[in-house]
N, C-alpha and C positions, 0 to 999 in steps of 0.2 A: 468497479471492484472496491470493496470496503477496505479501509485502512486498519492497521493494527499497531498498537503502541507497545514497545518493549522497554522495560526499565532495567538499568544495569549500570555498572561502573565501566566506563570506557577503559579497556585493558591497555590501550596505547597511551592514555593520558592520566588515568586515575579518576577522572571527573565523573560524577553521577549524571547520567543522561537518560533521556527518553528518545528512543529511535522509532520513527514512524515508518512502517512498512506498507507500501502501496503497490499491490501487484507483485512483480518480481524485483522491485527496486526499493532502495532507501529513499523515502520522501523527504525526511528532514531528521536532523540530529539536534535536540534542544537540551540545554543545560538544566539540571534540576537544582542548581546551587541555591536559587532563591527560595524555592518551595520545599525542596527536599522530599518530594513525593511524586508519584506518577500513577497514571491509570494505565495498566498494562494487562495483556492477555485477556481483555474483555471484562475485567473486574477491577473495581477501585480498591486500592490499598495504599497505606502510608507506611513507609519504611525508612529508617535511617540509612544513609549511604553505605555504611559498613555492612548492612544486612542484605544489600543487593548483590546478585551474582555479577561476576565479571562478564562483559560482553565484548566480543572480538570479531573481526572478519573471520569467516570460516577458514579452517586449516586446509592448506594445499599440500598434498603429498606427491612428490614427483617420482616415487618408485614403489609400486605395489605389485607383487607377483600374484597375489590372490589372497583369500581369507576364508576361514571357517569351512574348509573343504572345497572351495571353488577356486579354480586354477586357470589363469589367463593362458597358460602354456599347454593345457590339456588338449588332447586330440579330439575331445568331444565338447569343447567350449560352446556354450549357447548364450543367447541373449538373456535368458533367465539367470544364468550364472553371473552375468555382468550386473544385472539389477540387484541380485542378492548381495554382491560385494559392495555396491554403492550404499545400500541401506545398512549393511553391517558396519561399514566404516563411519557412518554418521554417528554411531554410539560413542565414537572417540572424538567427535567434534570435527571430523574431516568432511568437507563439503565437495572439494574437487580433488581428483587424483589422476595420476598417469599410470595406466596399466603397463606392466612390464612383461614382455615375452622373453623367456630365457632360451639358452642354447637348445636347439631341437632340430629335427629333420627339416630340410628346406621347405617341403610342401606344407608342413604343419605351421611353420611361422607365417607363411603367406596366407594360409587359410584363416588363421586366427586373427591376423590383421584385418582381413576382409570381414570376418564375423563381427569384430568390434566396430569397424567403420559402418557397416550396415545397421547395426543396433543403434548407433548414434544418430543415423539419418532417420530412423523410424520411430525413435522414442525421444521426445523433447527433454524429459527428465535426465536420461542418460547423456544426452548431448550437452546439458548444463554441467553434469557432474564430472565428465571426463575431459581433461584439458590437453589431450594429445596422447600419443602412444610411444613407448620406449622399447627398443629391441636391445637386450643385453646379451652379447654374444651373437652368433657363434664364433666371431672373429676375435677370439681371446687366446691367452696362453694355455697350452695344453699341460703345463707342469702342475704337479700336485702343489697345492698352496695357492698360487695365483688363479688356478682354475676354480677354486672353491668347490661348491657342490655341483657345478655344471657337468653334465655327462661327457666324459672324454670322447666317446664314440661319435659325437656330433660336432665337436670342435673342428673348424676348418679355416683355410686361408681366406683373407678378404676377397670379395668377389663383387665387382661393380654391377654386373648384371643382376645378381641377387638383390643388391641394394635397390636397384630400379624396380624390381618386382615388389619389394616391400613398400616403396613409395606409392606405387600404383594401387596396391591392395589397400593401403591405409587411406586412400582418398584425400590426400593432403593433410592428414593428421599425424604423420610420423614426426614426433617432436624431437627425438634424439636417439642415437645409437651409441652403445658402449663397445669399445674395441681396445685391443692391445697394440700400441703403435709400433712395437718392435717386429711385428709380423711382416713378411715380404708383401709389398704392395699396400701396406696400411697407410703410409703417409700420402700416397697418391689418392687413396680412397677418401681420406679426410678432405682433401682439396675438392674432390668431385662431390662429396656429400654436401659440403658448404655451398657449392654452386647450385645444388638442388634445394637449398634453404632447409637442410636437415642439420641440426646441431650434432656435434660429436663430443662424446665423453671418453676420457681415459679411464680404463678400469681393467681389473683382472689381468694385470700386467707384471712383467719382470724387466721392464725396459730400463736401460741405463739413462743417466741424466741427460745426455746429449740427444737421445731419441725423444725423450719427453719434450725437450726444447724444440725439436723439429716438428713434433705434433702440434705444439702451440703455434708455431709459425705457419703451419699448414691450415690452421683454423679451429683446432680443438678448443673448446671454451669451458668444459665441465670436467670435474673429477667425480667418478661414481664411487660411492661409499668409501671415501678416502680413509686409508689406514686399514682397510680390509681387502680381501681378494689379492693376497700377497704371500710370498714366502714368509714363514714364521721368523726366520733370521735374515737380516739384511746387512750389507756392508755398512759400516757405521757412518761413512761420509758420502760415498757415491751410490745413491739409490734413488728410486723413483719417488719415494715419499717426500724427501726434502725438496726435490725439484718442483713438485706440485704445490707443496706448502708455500714455497718462496714466490711462486708466480702470482702476480697481481692480475693476470689475465684469465686465470682459471677460477670459476665458481665451484666450490666444493660442497658436495652433499656428504653428510655423516649420519651414521646410525647411532643414536644416543639412547640405548636401551639398558645400559648397565652391563652388557655382555660383550658387545662388539669392540668397544674402546674403553680403556681405563679412564677414570675421571680426570687424571692429570693430563692425559693426552687431549681430551676434549677441551680442557681449559687452555692448553697451549694453542690448539688450532683456533679457538675463539679469539685468542689474543693476536695471532699471526695474520689471519685472514682479514683484509680490510672490509669496512662496512659494505654490506650488499653482496659480498662474495662468499657467504656461507649460508647453508640452509640445512634443515633437518629432513631426513626421509625415514620412513618406517622400514622399508625393504621387507614388508610383511609377506610371509610365505603362505601358500594355501593351507598349511598345517597350523598356522597361527589361529588361536581361538579354540582349538580342539583339546580334548582331555589329554592328560599325560599318557604316553605310550609310544610304541614303535609303529611307524607308518612307512609306506612306499611313496616316494616322490622323486621325480626326474631320474628315474631308472635305478634307484637304490633305496636303502633303508635310511630313515631319519628318525631320531629320537626326540620326542617332545618331553621336556622335563617338567616337573610340577611348577617350577618358577617361570615357565614359558620359554626357556632356552631351547633352541633347535640346533641339533648337531648331528654329524655323522657318527655312527656307533663306534665307541671305543677310541675316539680321538678328540683333538682340539679344534678341528675344522667345523666352523659353524655352517648351518644350512639355511641361510635366510634368517629372518627375525620373527619372533612370536608376539611382539607388542606393537602398538600403534602410537600415533603422535601424542595422545594424552599422557602416556608415560614418557615419551621422548622429551617433551617440554619440561616435565618435572625433573627428569634426570639432568637435562642441560642446565637448568637453574641451580640444582644442587652442586654440579661440578664446577660451574663458572662463577657463581656468586653474582651474576648479572641480575638486573631487575626484570620483571615481567614485560615491561614496555620495551626493554632492549632485546629480549628473547623472541617475542612474538613475530617480528618481521621475518624471522628465519622459517616460519611456517605459514606466512601470509603474503606480504608484499614481495619478498625476495623470490620465492618460487613462482608466484604469479607473473612476475616480470620475466622470468626465464622461459616461460612458455607463451610470452606475448599477450598476456591477459591483464596487465597492470591497469588498464583503463576501467575494467569492470570488477576486478577481484582485489582482495587485500586492502580494502579501504573502508573506513567508517565515515562516509560523507554522502550527502544527497546526490542521487544519480547513480551510485554504485549498485551493483547487484546485491540484493538482500540475502546473501549467503553469510550466515551469522552463527556464532557459537556462544552459548551462555554456559558458564561453568564456575565452579568454586575450586579452591585449592586447600583442601583439608590437610592439616599437618600430619605427617607420619604415614600417609597412604601411598606415597611414591608415584602418584599420578593425579591428573586433574579429575574432578568429579563433574562430568558433563550433565547439564540440566536440560538443554534443548539445542538442537541443531536444525537450522533452516537452510534449504537450498533454493535460491531464487524465490524467496518468500514462502516456500512450502515446508512445513515441519516434517522432517524425515525421522527425527528421534526426539522423544520427550521422556525424561526419567520419571519413574513413579515417585510420587511424593513420599518422603520419609516421615514416619510418625503419624 
């Protein structure tokens, strides 16, 4: 198989490099410092380093509910839906993601886990693009606020037998589950899930601090979209948010789209969480990417605003997210003042490590998978401008040239 050379600025170091792609792997990474030029994409051209796009490991999104009308929780989920989501996400620079199935009837969750697992077994491209599966609910708080947009009718107590059904249906690909640890039996379920090698995330909870501590001791290692899925008003000292922020044992995902968290809170979380314990997720909903209007999703009406905000009608409760990681990275940079090199691990190496894929994803070095994102950061656009996205050496997205 022939090699291809890509020229760009290594987004993790700032160095101008030529990356050789051989099959599905990175063959070599060479500095362009001496010559300042590269032969890339099959054609020779010379460019100053500042004119080159940034090049990064492909973005890894650990929480995607669906996109552009395709829904991982739909009762009619098909392999074609899964493939459509993979290709749509590539336009945002996302190469790998974790499908999220939300609170739903028991038989539907099990069915959709099986549909996804069978799709991954039968389609190598989908097998490369999907890094595990996440079940968010139904073992969550039924209260307004913590429940978020999850349908109350299907919220239910933790059930180990149901968890076993999920694990079997997923064929070993159940990456993590999100639950509220204050529910009866939740702490025991966390312990049993860990023994099954299924990670547990705390989310959609109204737990008191001591219950969060018990969940961590039982083996919970993640926080699902920290700062969201909560009552709008919390006790100022004793609440689940501070306890999760303070824990060095919990890795926290946050939605950084300009709607879910204020910029000041994003900055605080970034300062509090130790290196490697924070990552960005899109939490993209099936309505993301659709025109503004009112739609039906998870048993009720959801409004899509012209700015991409998704919410329950007439209230402050958000209903998932309408943007992807190309916006999330830009919002995170604006909120924190961190450098691109400091921010990118939150969408590359950190999430890759949390799903056990750090050996092949999240790295720009020989031998790693050639899942790559080439992009620019135009001022004032509020998102990255993606030029090309490669999944294991295959171009899934290439922007049309401007001008």
